[in-house]
LOKOLDO-26945 format. One record per residue: residue in three letters; x negated, y, z negated of N, C-alpha, C in turn. Coordinates in pm, 1 decimal. Example, Ala and Ser with C-alpha at 12.3 -4.5 7.8 and 13.67 -1.06 7.14 Angstrom:
BEGIN
["ala" [-1319.0 -569.0 -780.0] [-1230.0 -450.0 -780.0] [-1320.0 -330.0 -780.0]]
["ser" [-1285.0 -225.0 -708.0] [-1367.0 -106.0 -714.0] [-1290.0 3.0 -787.0]]
! end
This chain:
BEGIN
["met" [-554.2 1314.9 939.5] [-540.1 1258.1 810.6] [-379.7 1327.3 753.2]]
["asp" [-316.7 1263.2 675.6] [-206.3 1309.4 620.2] [-248.3 1335.9 476.3]]
["tyr" [-274.0 1468.2 440.5] [-299.5 1485.3 295.5] [-200.3 1493.3 220.1]]
["ser" [-77.3 1517.6 235.4] [49.7 1522.2 158.5] [54.2 1365.6 125.3]]
["phe" [60.2 1279.3 202.3] [47.0 1133.2 169.8] [-69.5 1086.6 64.0]]
["phe" [-175.3 1137.5 86.3] [-302.2 1093.5 -14.6] [-237.3 1168.2 -135.7]]
["glu" [-223.2 1281.2 -129.7] [-184.5 1334.8 -266.8] [-71.0 1267.7 -350.5]]
["asn" [42.1 1209.0 -275.9] [151.1 1098.1 -334.8] [68.7 971.9 -369.8]]
["val" [-37.5 929.4 -298.5] [-103.9 819.0 -344.4] [-165.4 832.3 -461.6]]
["tyr" [-246.0 936.9 -499.3] [-317.6 975.5 -617.0] [-225.6 982.6 -722.4]]
["glu" [-97.7 1057.0 -711.2] [-10.8 1058.2 -830.6] [19.6 916.4 -869.2]]
["val" [65.3 831.2 -769.9] [66.1 675.8 -813.7] [-32.3 649.8 -893.9]]
["val" [-159.9 632.2 -831.9] [-280.2 593.3 -908.4] [-295.4 657.0 -1051.0]]
["lys" [-274.6 763.0 -1067.2] [-280.3 845.9 -1202.5] [-178.6 766.7 -1300.7]]
["leu" [-85.8 691.9 -1251.8] [22.2 631.4 -1351.4] [-24.8 471.3 -1388.2]]
["ile" [-117.6 427.3 -1302.4] [-170.7 291.9 -1344.9] [-240.4 297.8 -1489.6]]
["pro" [-177.3 220.7 -1585.2] [-241.9 215.0 -1711.4] [-377.8 165.5 -1720.1]]
["glu" [-442.9 198.4 -1816.7] [-582.1 148.8 -1832.3] [-577.4 -0.1 -1875.7]]
["gly" [-655.0 -76.1 -1817.9] [-650.1 -210.9 -1827.1] [-566.5 -299.4 -1732.4]]
["arg" [-529.6 -202.1 -1632.9] [-431.1 -289.7 -1536.7] [-482.1 -233.1 -1387.1]]
["val" [-443.8 -293.8 -1283.8] [-473.2 -285.7 -1169.0] [-344.5 -305.1 -1066.4]]
["thr" [-354.2 -234.8 -933.7] [-244.4 -245.1 -848.8] [-314.8 -269.0 -717.5]]
["ser" [-234.2 -296.6 -613.0] [-302.3 -313.5 -473.5] [-262.5 -191.4 -394.7]]
["tyr" [-334.5 -190.8 -276.3] [-296.3 -87.6 -166.0] [-158.6 -109.9 -117.5]]
["gly" [-127.6 -223.1 -102.0] [13.8 -261.4 -37.4] [124.8 -224.5 -137.0]]
["ala" [99.9 -253.7 -274.9] [213.8 -203.8 -352.0] [249.9 -49.5 -362.4]]
["ile" [133.5 26.2 -370.7] [139.4 168.8 -363.2] [220.0 213.6 -223.9]]
["ala" [148.7 148.2 -111.7] [223.0 185.2 14.0] [395.2 155.4 11.7]]
["lys" [395.9 42.8 -51.5] [555.6 1.6 -53.3] [632.6 101.0 -146.7]]
["tyr" [583.6 137.7 -262.7] [637.3 234.5 -333.9] [656.7 361.7 -272.1]]
["leu" [562.1 394.2 -199.8] [592.4 547.9 -135.6] [681.6 548.5 -27.9]]
["gly" [741.1 425.4 35.0] [818.0 389.9 145.4] [757.5 368.5 261.5]]
["ala" [639.8 348.5 248.6] [534.3 328.1 378.6] [476.2 169.1 365.5]]
["ala" [564.3 70.0 361.1] [506.7 -58.3 332.2] [420.2 -99.0 410.4]]
["arg" [403.0 -55.6 526.3] [299.1 -94.8 652.3] [182.1 0.0 661.1]]
["ser" [170.5 78.8 538.1] [59.1 171.1 525.7] [-66.5 124.6 431.8]]
["ser" [-79.2 23.8 405.1] [-176.6 -13.8 312.5] [-316.4 37.5 344.7]]
["arg" [-346.6 40.6 475.9] [-496.5 93.4 511.7] [-507.0 238.6 488.1]]
["met" [-373.5 304.7 507.6] [-387.1 456.3 486.6] [-404.4 487.5 331.2]]
["val" [-343.4 392.6 224.4] [-363.7 395.6 110.3] [-523.0 391.8 86.6]]
["gly" [-568.6 275.6 137.2] [-729.7 282.8 129.2] [-795.2 387.5 164.9]]
["trp" [-766.5 453.0 284.2] [-836.5 564.7 303.5] [-802.7 664.3 206.6]]
["ala" [-696.2 681.6 142.5] [-670.7 794.0 51.9] [-778.8 756.2 -56.4]]
["met" [-786.9 639.6 -121.7] [-872.2 596.2 -213.9] [-1025.3 612.4 -172.5]]
["asn" [-1050.9 599.2 -67.3] [-1207.8 621.3 -3.8] [-1236.2 772.2 -37.2]]
["asn" [-1123.2 850.1 -43.9] [-1159.7 985.6 -55.0] [-1129.8 1028.1 -212.5]]
["ala" [-1102.1 951.3 -298.8] [-1044.9 968.1 -423.6] [-1175.8 977.9 -523.6]]
["his" [-1288.9 922.5 -487.4] [-1412.1 923.6 -582.1] [-1441.4 1039.8 -618.4]]
["ala" [-1413.5 1159.3 -565.6] [-1470.4 1280.9 -575.4] [-1365.7 1350.0 -698.3]]
["leu" [-1271.1 1271.6 -729.8] [-1165.5 1332.4 -800.7] [-1150.7 1239.8 -945.8]]
["pro" [-1214.2 1298.6 -1051.4] [-1221.4 1208.4 -1168.7] [-1110.6 1182.6 -1242.9]]
["glu" [-999.5 1243.1 -1202.3] [-853.3 1230.9 -1263.3] [-773.4 1137.0 -1186.9]]
["val" [-836.7 1069.8 -1077.0] [-792.2 942.9 -1028.1] [-847.5 829.8 -1037.6]]
["pro" [-794.1 726.5 -1097.0] [-861.7 634.0 -1165.0] [-858.3 525.4 -1027.9]]
["ala" [-955.4 552.0 -917.3] [-954.5 470.5 -818.8] [-1012.3 331.5 -825.1]]
["his" [-1068.1 299.8 -937.0] [-1127.5 149.9 -970.0] [-1012.3 79.9 -995.8]]
["arg" [-913.1 123.8 -1029.4] [-799.8 30.4 -1055.2] [-708.5 -8.8 -933.1]]
["val" [-759.3 34.2 -822.3] [-659.0 -21.3 -680.9] [-777.5 -128.4 -618.8]]
["val" [-713.6 -246.4 -589.1] [-775.0 -372.1 -536.3] [-719.1 -412.1 -414.9]]
["asn" [-729.3 -514.6 -358.7] [-671.2 -560.6 -260.8] [-559.2 -661.6 -289.0]]
["arg" [-469.7 -720.9 -218.3] [-374.4 -799.5 -245.2] [-395.7 -908.5 -324.5]]
["asn" [-525.4 -963.8 -319.8] [-595.3 -1070.9 -370.7] [-676.4 -1072.4 -505.7]]
["gly" [-682.5 -912.4 -531.4] [-757.3 -896.7 -646.1] [-906.0 -865.3 -622.7]]
["leu" [-919.4 -852.1 -494.6] [-1067.4 -819.4 -462.4] [-1109.7 -681.2 -455.0]]
["leu" [-1242.0 -654.1 -533.9] [-1282.7 -522.3 -523.2] [-1333.7 -480.4 -381.5]]
["thr" [-1236.6 -481.4 -286.5] [-1283.3 -425.9 -153.2] [-1338.0 -293.4 -127.0]]
["gly" [-1292.3 -193.1 -222.6] [-1325.9 -50.3 -228.4] [-1452.7 -27.4 -289.7]]
["lys" [-1546.1 -115.0 -335.6] [-1663.5 -79.6 -401.6] [-1754.3 -32.3 -360.2]]
["met" [-1772.3 -30.3 -215.6] [-1877.2 27.2 -154.8] [-1853.2 180.5 -145.5]]
["his" [-1730.3 245.8 -190.6] [-1725.8 386.9 -177.2] [-1738.6 436.7 -336.0]]
["phe" [-1789.3 364.1 -426.0] [-1814.1 404.7 -555.0] [-1983.9 411.4 -552.5]]
["asn" [-2027.8 514.4 -618.3] [-2163.6 524.9 -620.3] [-2257.6 521.0 -780.6]]
["pro" [-2319.3 411.1 -790.3] [-2343.2 288.0 -702.2] [-2221.2 192.9 -710.7]]
["pro" [-2235.2 118.1 -606.2] [-2095.5 15.7 -587.8] [-2065.1 -70.9 -705.6]]
["glu" [-2157.9 -93.4 -779.3] [-2138.8 -180.1 -894.7] [-2077.0 -95.8 -1029.4]]
["ser" [-2054.9 34.7 -1020.8] [-1985.5 91.2 -1091.0] [-1804.4 67.7 -1082.7]]
["met" [-1779.9 39.0 -978.6] [-1638.6 -16.5 -981.1] [-1586.1 -122.5 -1080.6]]
["gln" [-1684.5 -215.8 -1063.5] [-1664.4 -341.5 -1162.9] [-1707.2 -293.9 -1299.8]]
["gln" [-1811.4 -218.1 -1339.0] [-1818.5 -169.9 -1459.6] [-1709.4 -97.1 -1509.0]]
["gln" [-1642.9 -13.0 -1454.6] [-1519.0 58.3 -1494.0] [-1414.2 -23.3 -1529.0]]
["leu" [-1391.2 -119.2 -1449.2] [-1302.7 -236.6 -1465.8] [-1323.7 -304.6 -1617.7]]
["glu" [-1445.3 -340.8 -1623.5] [-1479.5 -429.4 -1733.2] [-1478.4 -351.2 -1853.6]]
["asn" [-1523.8 -222.9 -1840.4] [-1510.6 -139.9 -1955.8] [-1347.7 -109.7 -2024.0]]
["glu" [-1264.4 -170.1 -1938.8] [-1114.6 -151.3 -1953.6] [-1060.0 -287.1 -2002.1]]
["gly" [-1171.4 -378.5 -2002.5] [-1128.6 -533.5 -2068.7] [-1076.2 -602.0 -1951.1]]
["ile" [-1095.9 -555.1 -1810.5] [-1052.2 -655.6 -1702.5] [-1187.2 -739.1 -1663.0]]
["lys" [-1173.3 -851.3 -1657.6] [-1277.9 -950.4 -1623.7] [-1301.1 -963.1 -1471.3]]
["val" [-1406.3 -960.3 -1405.3] [-1428.2 -974.0 -1270.4] [-1549.1 -1060.4 -1247.9]]
["asn" [-1541.3 -1160.3 -1154.7] [-1624.8 -1254.6 -1117.5] [-1643.8 -1266.3 -979.4]]
["lys" [-1763.0 -1245.8 -934.6] [-1780.3 -1219.0 -783.2] [-1705.8 -1135.6 -706.5]]
["asp" [-1670.1 -1017.2 -756.4] [-1595.4 -926.1 -693.4] [-1449.2 -936.9 -702.7]]
["lys" [-1413.6 -1056.9 -768.4] [-1266.7 -1074.4 -784.3] [-1208.8 -1072.3 -918.6]]
["ile" [-1098.4 -1018.6 -942.6] [-1024.3 -988.6 -1080.2] [-982.9 -1142.4 -1130.4]]
["glu" [-1042.7 -1171.0 -1253.0] [-984.7 -1289.4 -1306.8] [-829.1 -1264.9 -1359.2]]
["asn" [-777.1 -1368.1 -1369.8] [-635.0 -1347.2 -1426.0] [-561.2 -1235.5 -1352.3]]
["phe" [-566.6 -1225.8 -1235.1] [-519.9 -1100.2 -1145.6] [-360.3 -1068.1 -1183.6]]
["lys" [-294.4 -1188.9 -1188.9] [-133.7 -1181.5 -1198.7] [-120.1 -1130.4 -1338.3]]
["asn" [-211.4 -1152.7 -1432.4] [-184.1 -1102.7 -1563.0] [-181.2 -956.7 -1600.9]]
["val" [-288.4 -884.2 -1524.9] [-329.8 -755.8 -1532.1] [-250.2 -664.6 -1399.5]]
["tyr" [-183.7 -728.8 -1324.7] [-150.6 -653.7 -1210.2] [-23.0 -565.9 -1256.4]]
["trp" [-28.2 -450.1 -1211.5] [76.1 -341.5 -1212.0] [162.4 -316.5 -1093.3]]
["asp" [272.9 -323.5 -1102.5] [342.3 -307.4 -968.6] [439.6 -172.0 -988.1]]
["pro" [404.3 -77.8 -912.9] [473.4 51.6 -935.2] [621.7 20.0 -886.1]]
["asn" [648.8 -79.5 -802.7] [788.1 -95.4 -740.9] [860.8 -163.4 -870.4]]
["val" [805.9 -208.7 -952.8] [869.5 -262.8 -1077.1] [866.6 -165.6 -1200.2]]
["glu" [766.2 -128.0 -1213.1] [729.9 -32.6 -1354.3] [801.3 94.5 -1335.8]]
["leu" [784.8 145.4 -1215.2] [851.3 300.8 -1212.2] [990.7 309.5 -1165.6]]
["ile" [1044.6 203.5 -1140.0] [1205.3 218.5 -1086.3] [1301.6 220.8 -1198.6]]
! end
């Protein structure tokens, strides 16, 4: 595993504003590794022990809570998002485009 890549992922995730979400792919692209969405996912799987990294704000490109199984309990990912005002229905973020935060646009 590339821990420096993981650290870079965590630094981007820490910048996601409350009430917004981004995707694994957007983070990978921002880090100059556009084809490394899965590696971002692996980093997020390891982020749940790091309270300063809001891992619940990272979803797949369709707004699905694909990482929820790495939360304890899995329902806590949805609960954390809902606590920030994000509506989730059947493991999918409603109005995904309206709450989507793209580091490739916001941080450039």
